[in-house]
C-alpha atoms as a printed R data frame, in Angstrom:
    type eleno elety resid chain resno       x       y       z
1   ATOM     1    CA   MET     A     1 -14.295 -23.972  -4.920
2   ATOM     2    CA   THR     A     2 -16.481 -26.095  -7.223
3   ATOM     3    CA   GLU     A     3 -15.175 -29.228  -5.505
4   ATOM     4    CA   LEU     A     4 -16.091 -27.801  -2.110
5   ATOM     5    CA   ILE     A     5 -19.617 -26.835  -3.214
6   ATOM     6    CA   LYS     A     6 -20.226 -30.315  -4.622
7   ATOM     7    CA   TYR     A     7 -19.057 -31.895  -1.396
8   ATOM     8    CA   CYS     A     8 -21.260 -29.661   0.753
9   ATOM     9    CA   ILE     A     9 -24.328 -30.504  -1.338
10  ATOM    10    CA   ALA     A    10 -23.525 -34.214  -1.118
11  ATOM    11    CA   PHE     A    11 -23.000 -33.959   2.636
12  ATOM    12    CA   ILE     A    12 -26.396 -32.300   3.101
13  ATOM    13    CA   ILE     A    13 -27.997 -35.145   1.119
14  ATOM    14    CA   LYS     A    14 -26.129 -37.668   3.266
15  ATOM    15    CA   ILE     A    15 -27.279 -36.287   6.615
16  ATOM    16    CA   SER     A    16 -30.823 -35.807   5.320
17  ATOM    17    CA   TRP     A    17 -31.193 -39.574   5.239
18  ATOM    18    CA   ASN     A    18 -31.037 -39.592   9.032
19  ATOM    19    CA   ILE     A    19 -34.506 -38.051   9.126
20  ATOM    20    CA   LEU     A    20 -35.762 -41.397   7.807
21  ATOM    21    CA   ALA     A    21 -33.889 -43.475  10.364
22  ATOM    22    CA   PRO     A    22 -36.898 -44.166  12.638
23  ATOM    23    CA   LEU     A    23 -38.857 -45.526   9.657
24  ATOM    24    CA   PHE     A    24 -36.147 -47.851   8.339
25  ATOM    25    CA   PRO     A    25 -34.186 -49.697  11.028
26  ATOM    26    CA   ILE     A    26 -30.935 -51.492  10.257
27  ATOM    27    CA   LYS     A    27 -31.581 -55.008   9.014
28  ATOM    28    CA   LYS     A    28 -29.374 -57.569  10.746
29  ATOM    29    CA   GLY     A    29 -27.460 -59.679   8.241
30  ATOM    30    CA   ARG     A    30 -27.835 -57.266   5.307
31  ATOM    31    CA   ILE     A    31 -24.416 -56.688   3.705
32  ATOM    32    CA   VAL     A    32 -23.802 -54.290   0.817
33  ATOM    33    CA   PHE     A    33 -20.750 -54.682  -1.438
34  ATOM    34    CA   ASP     A    34 -19.113 -52.618  -4.137
35  ATOM    35    CA   SER     A    35 -15.684 -52.864  -5.734
36  ATOM    36    CA   TYR     A    36 -13.889 -49.939  -7.380
37  ATOM    37    CA   LEU     A    37 -16.965 -47.687  -7.291
38  ATOM    38    CA   GLY     A    38 -19.211 -50.344  -8.787
39  ATOM    39    CA   GLU     A    39 -16.961 -51.115 -11.750
40  ATOM    40    CA   GLN     A    40 -15.993 -54.682 -10.882
41  ATOM    41    CA   TYR     A    41 -16.760 -57.909  -9.075
42  ATOM    42    CA   SER     A    42 -13.290 -58.275  -7.610
43  ATOM    43    CA   CYS     A    43 -10.713 -57.666  -4.905
44  ATOM    44    CA   ASN     A    44 -11.395 -57.765  -1.159
45  ATOM    45    CA   PRO     A    45 -15.199 -57.350  -1.426
46  ATOM    46    CA   LYS     A    46 -15.401 -60.370  -3.722
47  ATOM    47    CA   SER     A    47 -13.236 -62.473  -1.417
48  ATOM    48    CA   LEU     A    48 -15.361 -61.577   1.597
49  ATOM    49    CA   TYR     A    49 -18.621 -62.223  -0.245
50  ATOM    50    CA   GLU     A    50 -17.536 -65.673  -1.407
51  ATOM    51    CA   TYR     A    51 -16.280 -66.574   2.066
52  ATOM    52    CA   PHE     A    52 -19.550 -65.410   3.631
53  ATOM    53    CA   LEU     A    53 -21.510 -67.537   1.162
54  ATOM    54    CA   LEU     A    54 -19.686 -70.643   2.348
55  ATOM    55    CA   ASN     A    55 -19.354 -69.848   6.028
56  ATOM    56    CA   GLY     A    56 -21.949 -67.218   6.932
57  ATOM    57    CA   SER     A    57 -25.501 -67.522   8.149
58  ATOM    58    CA   ASP     A    58 -28.265 -68.680   5.807
59  ATOM    59    CA   GLU     A    59 -30.096 -65.562   6.976
60  ATOM    60    CA   PHE     A    60 -27.544 -63.177   5.463
61  ATOM    61    CA   GLU     A    61 -28.731 -60.962   2.617
62  ATOM    62    CA   TYR     A    62 -26.099 -59.851   0.109
63  ATOM    63    CA   ILE     A    63 -26.431 -56.731  -2.041
64  ATOM    64    CA   TRP     A    64 -23.968 -55.940  -4.839
65  ATOM    65    CA   ALA     A    65 -23.975 -52.476  -6.472
66  ATOM    66    CA   PHE     A    66 -22.617 -52.120 -10.019
67  ATOM    67    CA   GLN     A    67 -22.457 -49.374 -12.594
68  ATOM    68    CA   HIS     A    68 -23.608 -51.966 -15.145
69  ATOM    69    CA   PRO     A    69 -25.715 -54.460 -13.174
70  ATOM    70    CA   GLU     A    70 -26.698 -56.429 -16.271
71  ATOM    71    CA   LYS     A    71 -23.127 -57.729 -16.570
72  ATOM    72    CA   PHE     A    72 -23.312 -59.366 -13.170
73  ATOM    73    CA   ALA     A    73 -26.772 -60.942 -13.245
74  ATOM    74    CA   PHE     A    74 -25.157 -64.343 -12.610
75  ATOM    75    CA   LEU     A    75 -24.714 -63.375  -8.957
76  ATOM    76    CA   GLU     A    76 -28.477 -63.577  -8.435
77  ATOM    77    CA   GLU     A    77 -28.299 -67.309  -9.041
78  ATOM    78    CA   ASN     A    78 -27.677 -67.337  -5.307
79  ATOM    79    CA   LYS     A    79 -31.052 -66.887  -3.625
80  ATOM    80    CA   ASN     A    80 -29.641 -64.579  -0.938
81  ATOM    81    CA   THR     A    81 -27.981 -62.191  -3.390
82  ATOM    82    CA   LYS     A    82 -29.429 -59.101  -5.086
83  ATOM    83    CA   ILE     A    83 -27.799 -56.629  -7.451
84  ATOM    84    CA   CYS     A    84 -28.634 -52.976  -8.011
85  ATOM    85    CA   LYS     A    85 -27.449 -49.934  -9.894
86  ATOM    86    CA   TYR     A    86 -24.516 -48.157  -8.257
87  ATOM    87    CA   ARG     A    87 -25.564 -44.817  -6.666
88  ATOM    88    CA   SER     A    88 -29.244 -45.502  -7.421
89  ATOM    89    CA   LEU     A    89 -31.962 -44.840  -4.863
90  ATOM    90    CA   LYS     A    90 -32.149 -48.587  -4.240
91  ATOM    91    CA   HIS     A    91 -28.393 -48.696  -3.584
92  ATOM    92    CA   LYS     A    92 -28.734 -45.828  -1.111
93  ATOM    93    CA   PHE     A    93 -31.679 -47.501   0.627
94  ATOM    94    CA   TYR     A    94 -29.846 -50.810   0.988
95  ATOM    95    CA   SER     A    95 -26.766 -48.980   2.276
96  ATOM    96    CA   PHE     A    96 -28.869 -47.022   4.763
97  ATOM    97    CA   THR     A    97 -30.409 -50.189   6.193
98  ATOM    98    CA   ALA     A    98 -27.366 -52.502   6.012
99  ATOM    99    CA   GLN     A    99 -25.612 -53.978   9.007
100 ATOM   100    CA   MET     A   100 -22.332 -53.920   7.061
101 ATOM   101    CA   ILE     A   101 -21.106 -52.053   3.968
102 ATOM   102    CA   VAL     A   102 -17.958 -53.379   2.287
103 ATOM   103    CA   PHE     A   103 -15.940 -51.334  -0.216
104 ATOM   104    CA   ASN     A   104 -12.354 -51.022  -1.460
105 ATOM   105    CA   PHE     A   105 -12.216 -47.447  -2.763
106 ATOM   106    CA   HIS     A   106 -13.679 -44.145  -1.610
107 ATOM   107    CA   ARG     A   107 -17.458 -43.998  -1.142
108 ATOM   108    CA   THR     A   108 -19.218 -41.269  -3.094
109 ATOM   109    CA   ASN     A   109 -19.956 -38.365  -0.783
110 ATOM   110    CA   GLU     A   110 -23.757 -38.515  -0.875
111 ATOM   111    CA   MET     A   111 -24.014 -42.166   0.209
112 ATOM   112    CA   PRO     A   112 -25.823 -42.407   3.579
113 ATOM   113    CA   SER     A   113 -24.136 -43.372   6.823
114 ATOM   114    CA   ARG     A   114 -25.635 -43.999  10.245
115 ATOM   115    CA   LYS     A   115 -24.798 -45.151  13.760
116 ATOM   116    CA   ASN     A   116 -24.588 -48.839  14.740
117 ATOM   117    CA   GLN     A   117 -23.463 -49.773  11.240
118 ATOM   118    CA   ILE     A   118 -20.192 -51.342  10.103
119 ATOM   119    CA   ARG     A   119 -18.695 -49.462   7.151
120 ATOM   120    CA   LEU     A   120 -15.664 -51.517   6.235
121 ATOM   121    CA   GLN     A   121 -12.909 -49.951   4.135
122 ATOM   122    CA   THR     A   122 -10.823 -52.833   2.792
123 ATOM   123    CA   TRP     A   123  -8.811 -50.649   0.386
124 ATOM   124    CA   HIS     A   124  -7.150 -52.308  -2.601
125 ATOM   125    CA   GLY     A   125  -3.478 -52.401  -1.805
126 ATOM   126    CA   GLY     A   126  -0.908 -52.844   0.927
127 ATOM   127    CA   GLY     A   127   2.792 -52.478   1.498
128 ATOM   128    CA   CYS     A   128   4.885 -49.309   1.361
129 ATOM   129    CA   TYR     A   129   4.931 -48.361  -2.279
130 ATOM   130    CA   LYS     A   130   3.485 -45.385  -4.181
131 ATOM   131    CA   LYS     A   131   2.034 -42.583  -2.093
132 ATOM   132    CA   THR     A   132  -1.695 -42.067  -1.905
133 ATOM   133    CA   GLY     A   133  -4.237 -39.838  -0.167
134 ATOM   134    CA   LYS     A   134  -2.738 -36.717   1.399
135 ATOM   135    CA   GLY     A   135   0.722 -38.106   0.611
136 ATOM   136    CA   ILE     A   136   0.324 -37.095  -3.043
137 ATOM   137    CA   GLY     A   137   1.897 -33.666  -3.250
138 ATOM   138    CA   TYR     A   138  -0.189 -32.282  -6.107
139 ATOM   139    CA   ASN     A   139  -3.566 -32.786  -4.384
140 ATOM   140    CA   SER     A   140  -5.412 -29.577  -3.516
141 ATOM   141    CA   ALA     A   141  -6.072 -28.539   0.085
142 ATOM   142    CA   ILE     A   142  -9.813 -28.978  -0.499
143 ATOM   143    CA   HIS     A   143  -9.259 -32.497  -1.863
144 ATOM   144    CA   ASN     A   144  -7.276 -33.436   1.245
145 ATOM   145    CA   TRP     A   145  -9.954 -31.916   3.488
146 ATOM   146    CA   VAL     A   146 -12.609 -34.025   1.771
147 ATOM   147    CA   LEU     A   147 -10.461 -37.132   2.282
148 ATOM   148    CA   GLU     A   148 -10.344 -36.397   6.000
149 ATOM   149    CA   ARG     A   149 -14.113 -35.899   6.124
150 ATOM   150    CA   GLN     A   150 -14.640 -39.190   4.293
151 ATOM   151    CA   SER     A   151 -12.410 -40.973   6.797
152 ATOM   152    CA   LYS     A   152 -14.376 -39.458   9.680
153 ATOM   153    CA   TYR     A   153 -17.917 -40.028   8.413
154 ATOM   154    CA   ASP     A   154 -17.803 -42.864   5.876
155 ATOM   155    CA   ILE     A   155 -15.621 -45.470   7.587
156 ATOM   156    CA   THR     A   156 -15.997 -47.275  10.911
157 ATOM   157    CA   HIS     A   157 -13.425 -50.059  10.337
158 ATOM   158    CA   TYR     A   158 -10.314 -50.123   8.156
159 ATOM   159    CA   VAL     A   159  -8.487 -53.298   7.098
160 ATOM   160    CA   SER     A   160  -4.697 -53.147   7.364
161 ATOM   161    CA   SER     A   161  -2.073 -55.363   5.762
162 ATOM   162    CA   SER     A   162   0.831 -54.292   8.012
163 ATOM   163    CA   GLN     A   163   1.800 -52.021  10.884
164 ATOM   164    CA   PHE     A   164   3.565 -49.737   8.408
165 ATOM   165    CA   PHE     A   165   0.395 -49.481   6.340
166 ATOM   166    CA   THR     A   166  -1.569 -48.580   9.469
167 ATOM   167    CA   ASP     A   167   0.839 -45.857  10.525
168 ATOM   168    CA   GLU     A   168   1.740 -44.362   7.147
169 ATOM   169    CA   VAL     A   169  -1.314 -44.870   4.930
170 ATOM   170    CA   ILE     A   170  -4.349 -45.247   7.201
171 ATOM   171    CA   HIS     A   171  -3.328 -42.761   9.897
172 ATOM   172    CA   SER     A   172  -1.098 -40.298   8.049
173 ATOM   173    CA   GLN     A   173  -2.199 -40.270   4.401
174 ATOM   174    CA   TYR     A   174  -5.931 -40.789   4.999
175 ATOM   175    CA   GLY     A   175  -6.305 -39.414   8.505
176 ATOM   176    CA   PHE     A   176  -8.373 -42.337   9.796
177 ATOM   177    CA   HIS     A   177  -8.113 -42.992  13.550
178 ATOM   178    CA   GLY     A   178 -11.002 -45.360  14.166
179 ATOM   179    CA   ASN     A   179 -11.073 -49.169  14.352
180 ATOM   180    CA   VAL     A   180  -8.144 -50.683  12.451
181 ATOM   181    CA   LEU     A   181  -8.373 -54.419  11.757
182 ATOM   182    CA   SER     A   182  -4.793 -55.716  11.841
183 ATOM   183    CA   ILE     A   183  -5.592 -58.886   9.929
184 ATOM   184    CA   GLY     A   184  -4.238 -58.622   6.361
185 ATOM   185    CA   MET     A   185  -6.282 -58.253   3.198
186 ATOM   186    CA   PRO     A   186  -9.153 -60.698   2.581
187 ATOM   187    CA   ARG     A   187  -8.121 -61.170  -1.047
188 ATOM   188    CA   ASN     A   188  -4.771 -62.561   0.115
189 ATOM   189    CA   ASP     A   189  -6.246 -65.379   2.195
190 ATOM   190    CA   ILE     A   190  -6.268 -67.546  -0.910
191 ATOM   191    CA   LEU     A   191  -2.483 -67.153  -1.308
192 ATOM   192    CA   PHE     A   192  -2.045 -69.047   1.960
193 ATOM   193    CA   SER     A   193  -4.418 -71.907   1.178
194 ATOM   194    CA   PHE     A   194  -4.512 -72.690  -2.555
195 ATOM   195    CA   ASP     A   195  -3.591 -76.117  -3.854
196 ATOM   196    CA   SER     A   196  -2.133 -77.491  -7.068
197 ATOM   197    CA   GLY     A   197  -5.611 -78.214  -8.401
198 ATOM   198    CA   MET     A   198  -6.569 -74.537  -8.297
199 ATOM   199    CA   ARG     A   199  -3.331 -73.548 -10.007
200 ATOM   200    CA   GLN     A   200  -3.898 -76.115 -12.737
201 ATOM   201    CA   SER     A   201  -7.504 -75.020 -13.229
202 ATOM   202    CA   VAL     A   202  -6.579 -71.366 -13.709
203 ATOM   203    CA   ARG     A   203  -3.738 -72.225 -16.071
204 ATOM   204    CA   GLU     A   204  -6.127 -74.310 -18.166
205 ATOM   205    CA   LYS     A   205  -8.507 -71.346 -18.417
206 ATOM   206    CA   LEU     A   206  -5.608 -69.253 -19.717
207 ATOM   207    CA   ASN     A   207  -4.374 -71.981 -22.096
208 ATOM   208    CA   ILE     A   208  -1.047 -72.297 -20.292
209 ATOM   209    CA   THR     A   209   0.487 -75.742 -20.661
210 ATOM   210    CA   PRO     A   210   2.251 -77.482 -17.740
211 ATOM   211    CA   GLU     A   211   5.555 -77.121 -19.600
212 ATOM   212    CA   GLN     A   212   5.347 -73.349 -20.016
213 ATOM   213    CA   PHE     A   213   6.824 -70.745 -17.685
214 ATOM   214    CA   ALA     A   214   4.132 -68.115 -17.266
215 ATOM   215    CA   VAL     A   215   5.378 -64.526 -16.848
216 ATOM   216    CA   LEU     A   216   2.761 -61.987 -15.772
217 ATOM   217    CA   TYR     A   217   3.418 -58.328 -16.597
218 ATOM   218    CA   ALA     A   218   1.162 -56.106 -14.484
219 ATOM   219    CA   PRO     A   219   2.307 -52.462 -14.310
220 ATOM   220    CA   THR     A   220   0.481 -49.702 -12.487
221 ATOM   221    CA   TYR     A   221  -0.834 -46.524 -14.124
222 ATOM   222    CA   ARG     A   222   0.916 -43.172 -14.488
223 ATOM   223    CA   ASP     A   223  -0.953 -40.120 -13.228
224 ATOM   224    CA   ASN     A   224   0.199 -38.120 -16.239
225 ATOM   225    CA   GLY     A   225  -0.738 -40.813 -18.758
226 ATOM   226    CA   ALA     A   226   2.895 -41.353 -19.759
227 ATOM   227    CA   THR     A   227   3.960 -44.555 -21.485
228 ATOM   228    CA   PRO     A   228   7.061 -46.288 -20.052
229 ATOM   229    CA   LYS     A   229   9.636 -47.814 -22.351
230 ATOM   230    CA   PRO     A   230   8.194 -51.163 -23.500
231 ATOM   231    CA   LEU     A   231   9.510 -54.544 -22.485
232 ATOM   232    CA   ASP     A   232  11.866 -56.401 -24.800
233 ATOM   233    CA   ILE     A   233   9.662 -59.476 -25.052
234 ATOM   234    CA   ASN     A   234  12.130 -61.568 -27.070
235 ATOM   235    CA   GLY     A   235  14.947 -60.781 -24.665
236 ATOM   236    CA   LEU     A   236  12.673 -61.614 -21.730
237 ATOM   237    CA   ILE     A   237  11.697 -64.979 -23.181
238 ATOM   238    CA   GLU     A   238  15.317 -65.826 -23.938
239 ATOM   239    CA   SER     A   239  16.413 -64.944 -20.388
240 ATOM   240    CA   VAL     A   240  13.707 -67.134 -18.881
241 ATOM   241    CA   LYS     A   241  14.739 -70.022 -21.118
242 ATOM   242    CA   LYS     A   242  18.376 -69.758 -20.030
243 ATOM   243    CA   ARG     A   243  17.653 -69.414 -16.302
244 ATOM   244    CA   PHE     A   244  14.641 -71.696 -15.790
245 ATOM   245    CA   GLY     A   245  14.954 -74.064 -18.747
246 ATOM   246    CA   LYS     A   246  11.384 -73.510 -19.966
247 ATOM   247    CA   ASP     A   247   9.636 -71.727 -22.795
248 ATOM   248    CA   ALA     A   248   7.978 -68.596 -21.530
249 ATOM   249    CA   ILE     A   249   4.509 -67.293 -22.221
250 ATOM   250    CA   VAL     A   250   4.126 -63.591 -21.402
251 ATOM   251    CA   LEU     A   251   0.739 -62.484 -20.074
252 ATOM   252    CA   ILE     A   252  -0.227 -58.802 -19.891
253 ATOM   253    CA   ARG     A   253  -2.652 -57.448 -17.318
254 ATOM   254    CA   GLU     A   254  -3.070 -53.730 -17.634
255 ATOM   255    CA   HIS     A   255  -4.237 -51.423 -14.890
256 ATOM   256    CA   ARG     A   256  -7.837 -50.335 -15.411
257 ATOM   257    CA   PHE     A   257  -6.697 -46.714 -15.810
258 ATOM   258    CA   SER     A   258  -4.123 -47.371 -18.565
259 ATOM   259    CA   LYS     A   259  -3.874 -48.837 -22.051
260 ATOM   260    CA   TYR     A   260  -0.209 -48.683 -22.951
261 ATOM   261    CA   CYS     A   261   0.634 -52.410 -23.044
262 ATOM   262    CA   GLU     A   262  -1.656 -53.451 -25.861
263 ATOM   263    CA   THR     A   263   1.015 -52.926 -28.524
264 ATOM   264    CA   LEU     A   264   3.481 -55.435 -27.007
265 ATOM   265    CA   ASN     A   265   3.781 -58.128 -29.667
266 ATOM   266    CA   GLY     A   266   4.306 -61.715 -28.598
267 ATOM   267    CA   THR     A   267   2.149 -61.395 -25.485
268 ATOM   268    CA   VAL     A   268  -1.310 -62.537 -24.375
269 ATOM   269    CA   ASP     A   269  -3.665 -59.821 -23.137
270 ATOM   270    CA   ILE     A   270  -5.531 -61.057 -20.050
271 ATOM   271    CA   SER     A   271  -6.562 -57.615 -18.767
272 ATOM   272    CA   ASP     A   272 -10.190 -58.730 -18.583
273 ATOM   273    CA   TYR     A   273  -9.447 -61.648 -16.269
274 ATOM   274    CA   PRO     A   274 -11.422 -60.701 -13.154
275 ATOM   275    CA   ASP     A   275  -9.269 -62.035 -10.322
276 ATOM   276    CA   ILE     A   276  -5.602 -61.068 -10.132
277 ATOM   277    CA   GLN     A   277  -5.034 -63.322  -7.114
278 ATOM   278    CA   GLU     A   278  -5.834 -66.301  -9.324
279 ATOM   279    CA   LEU     A   279  -3.318 -64.989 -11.841
280 ATOM   280    CA   PHE     A   280  -0.712 -64.788  -9.089
281 ATOM   281    CA   ILE     A   281  -1.388 -68.434  -8.285
282 ATOM   282    CA   ALA     A   282  -1.191 -69.496 -11.931
283 ATOM   283    CA   CYS     A   283   1.909 -67.608 -13.057
284 ATOM   284    CA   ASP     A   284   5.560 -68.404 -12.330
285 ATOM   285    CA   MET     A   285   6.956 -64.878 -12.314
286 ATOM   286    CA   LEU     A   286   5.619 -61.356 -11.901
287 ATOM   287    CA   ILE     A   287   7.052 -58.269 -13.554
288 ATOM   288    CA   SER     A   288   5.570 -55.049 -12.224
289 ATOM   289    CA   ASP     A   289   6.807 -51.649 -11.073
290 ATOM   290    CA   TYR     A   290   5.207 -49.505  -8.350
291 ATOM   291    CA   SER     A   291   1.978 -51.476  -8.021
292 ATOM   292    CA   SER     A   292   0.905 -52.678  -4.584
293 ATOM   293    CA   GLY     A   293   0.190 -56.010  -6.255
294 ATOM   294    CA   ILE     A   294   3.820 -56.857  -5.546
295 ATOM   295    CA   TRP     A   295   2.893 -56.979  -1.844
296 ATOM   296    CA   ASP     A   296   0.331 -59.704  -2.509
297 ATOM   297    CA   PHE     A   297   2.638 -61.608  -4.826
298 ATOM   298    CA   SER     A   298   5.531 -61.522  -2.351
299 ATOM   299    CA   PHE     A   299   3.736 -64.114  -0.219
300 ATOM   300    CA   THR     A   300   4.035 -66.669  -3.023
301 ATOM   301    CA   GLN     A   301   7.848 -66.281  -2.876
302 ATOM   302    CA   LYS     A   302   7.974 -66.729  -6.638
303 ATOM   303    CA   PRO     A   303  10.278 -64.437  -8.672
304 ATOM   304    CA   CYS     A   304   9.156 -60.813  -8.885
305 ATOM   305    CA   MET     A   305  11.036 -58.098 -10.789
306 ATOM   306    CA   LEU     A   306  10.395 -54.354 -10.874
307 ATOM   307    CA   TYR     A   307  10.745 -52.912 -14.377
308 ATOM   308    CA   THR     A   308  11.139 -49.176 -13.762
309 ATOM   309    CA   PRO     A   309  12.483 -47.286 -16.821
310 ATOM   310    CA   ASP     A   310  10.754 -44.107 -15.600
311 ATOM   311    CA   LEU     A   311  11.796 -44.425 -11.956
312 ATOM   312    CA   ASP     A   312  13.177 -40.894 -11.563
313 ATOM   313    CA   GLU     A   313  10.142 -39.263 -13.182
314 ATOM   314    CA   TYR     A   314   7.667 -41.395 -11.226
315 ATOM   315    CA   GLU     A   315   9.337 -40.759  -7.903
316 ATOM   316    CA   LYS     A   316   9.328 -37.015  -8.544
317 ATOM   317    CA   MET     A   317   5.696 -37.038  -9.687
318 ATOM   318    CA   ARG     A   318   4.096 -39.450  -7.198
319 ATOM   319    CA   GLY     A   319   6.677 -40.405  -4.591
320 ATOM   320    CA   PHE     A   320   7.151 -43.528  -2.453
321 ATOM   321    CA   ASP     A   321   6.485 -44.342   1.186
322 ATOM   322    CA   LYS     A   322   9.923 -45.947   1.495
323 ATOM   323    CA   ASP     A   323  13.019 -46.077  -0.716
324 ATOM   324    CA   ILE     A   324  12.309 -48.465  -3.581
325 ATOM   325    CA   TYR     A   325  15.640 -50.206  -3.055
326 ATOM   326    CA   SER     A   326  14.566 -51.178   0.469
327 ATOM   327    CA   TRP     A   327  11.601 -53.228  -0.749
328 ATOM   328    CA   GLY     A   328  13.715 -56.299  -1.526
329 ATOM   329    CA   PHE     A   329  12.710 -56.785  -5.182
330 ATOM   330    CA   PRO     A   330  15.245 -56.479  -8.027
331 ATOM   331    CA   VAL     A   331  14.888 -52.928  -9.427
332 ATOM   332    CA   CYS     A   332  15.534 -52.860 -13.180
333 ATOM   333    CA   ARG     A   333  15.817 -49.514 -14.935
334 ATOM   334    CA   ASP     A   334  15.998 -50.976 -18.438
335 ATOM   335    CA   ASN     A   335  15.602 -54.228 -20.356
336 ATOM   336    CA   VAL     A   336  19.255 -55.178 -19.944
337 ATOM   337    CA   GLU     A   337  19.014 -54.941 -16.159
338 ATOM   338    CA   LEU     A   338  15.748 -56.910 -16.230
339 ATOM   339    CA   GLN     A   339  17.257 -59.700 -18.280
340 ATOM   340    CA   ASN     A   340  20.339 -59.837 -16.051
341 ATOM   341    CA   SER     A   341  18.141 -60.006 -12.942
342 ATOM   342    CA   ILE     A   342  16.338 -62.997 -14.433
343 ATOM   343    CA   LEU     A   343  19.557 -64.712 -15.471
344 ATOM   344    CA   ASN     A   344  21.083 -64.232 -11.996
345 ATOM   345    CA   PHE     A   345  17.953 -64.864  -9.950
346 ATOM   346    CA   ASP     A   346  18.771 -66.490  -6.579
347 ATOM   347    CA   GLU     A   347  15.746 -68.197  -5.027
348 ATOM   348    CA   GLU     A   348  17.130 -68.391  -1.504
349 ATOM   349    CA   LEU     A   349  18.307 -64.780  -1.444
350 ATOM   350    CA   PHE     A   350  14.964 -63.591  -2.785
351 ATOM   351    CA   LYS     A   351  13.102 -65.595  -0.139
352 ATOM   352    CA   GLN     A   352  15.213 -63.975   2.571
353 ATOM   353    CA   ASN     A   353  14.562 -60.519   1.104
354 ATOM   354    CA   MET     A   354  10.800 -61.078   1.117
355 ATOM   355    CA   GLU     A   355  10.822 -62.342   4.687
356 ATOM   356    CA   LYS     A   356  12.797 -59.248   5.695
357 ATOM   357    CA   HIS     A   357  10.366 -57.027   3.785
358 ATOM   358    CA   HIS     A   358   7.412 -58.542   5.642
359 ATOM   359    CA   LYS     A   359   9.196 -58.187   8.975
360 ATOM   360    CA   ASP     A   360  10.277 -54.597   8.294
361 ATOM   361    CA   LEU     A   361   6.692 -53.575   7.561
362 ATOM   362    CA   GLY     A   362   5.169 -55.651  10.368
363 ATOM   363    CA   SER     A   363   2.996 -57.815   8.121
364 ATOM   364    CA   PHE     A   364  -0.435 -58.886   9.375
365 ATOM   365    CA   GLU     A   365  -1.084 -61.292   6.484
366 ATOM   366    CA   ASN     A   366  -1.769 -64.834   7.679
367 ATOM   367    CA   GLY     A   367  -4.690 -66.121   5.613
368 ATOM   368    CA   THR     A   368  -7.458 -65.530   8.194
369 ATOM   369    CA   ALA     A   369  -8.801 -62.069   7.283
370 ATOM   370    CA   CYS     A   370 -12.172 -63.260   5.946
371 ATOM   371    CA   ARG     A   371 -12.854 -65.393   8.989
372 ATOM   372    CA   GLN     A   372 -12.050 -62.541  11.365
373 ATOM   373    CA   ILE     A   373 -14.288 -60.089   9.492
374 ATOM   374    CA   LEU     A   374 -17.164 -62.569   9.546
375 ATOM   375    CA   GLY     A   375 -16.806 -62.485  13.318
376 ATOM   376    CA   LEU     A   376 -17.832 -58.810  13.319
377 ATOM   377    CA   LEU     A   377 -21.334 -59.836  12.229
378 ATOM   378    CA   ASN     A   378 -21.945 -62.277  15.068
């Protein structure tokens, strides 16, 4: 009941802004961004912003909202960019008068919305992996009702990575039935266009030598805070050496909601690195589990293993959109299976599995998402 009362109060605040509409018309070219509720400068909003800077009109005005604006003051080095405090009055005013609002998570319920405005939900994952929205069985009825209201009032356009994602996640799990942009995720455009110079530059930032085989471990979080059985780092390094003939460096990038990898000795913690797409370009192998990051990485066609020692518990707790064994990635329930998957890795078979995975889901990814979204502003 408390959740419902809070939502109703926020909704009243939201619609009250419309009284001011005649005084503050929408400003053409004003675009407001936030990523993960103002926590980061990252993901699809970042990719769109940087593309707009290079290819958009000189008349565009960019607003970034952050929970800690002082950390991102460097963005104002661009004369067309302003930053503000997330959920502040200034943030609400800019959002109320913006031609486009770009976000990758839920908007807070009191943020204003109005007609003739593009409110672009880019979300932060694709594929067919862990359930979300109304698909999570332990969500309350009120929570699911709020999700439906958010989809109805807070979003005008929704970016989709695949036909499966449109049908299962956007339509079914979030109840959105408005404009779906079947274009792929903006953050993945770079995976179709990067060159060796970019890869080398990122590796230099991370102190990875050309001779090293970079393994990125990027697990998702557990809703119950559980800690999965840790990787056998020595066994992993030895397996890489035998299969690929190189010394491995193991990089750890934790999910922002978890802190259970920090005790893995023999690894390099790069959790603070802001752009995971750049990490995907720089590394030679990804080890993950149920994270939608595996969708992004699959377009590199580099080795990707799923380390899932808590598979049964996770499936019971959260659930999957499709059977995990249909995704095409090697599923490893323990360190022995992981090491064997590395030792027996078949590049051609894996490539075929990824192509099948993309076809099965009806992938929309083709490296042109940013360009197509820019077209909405013209």
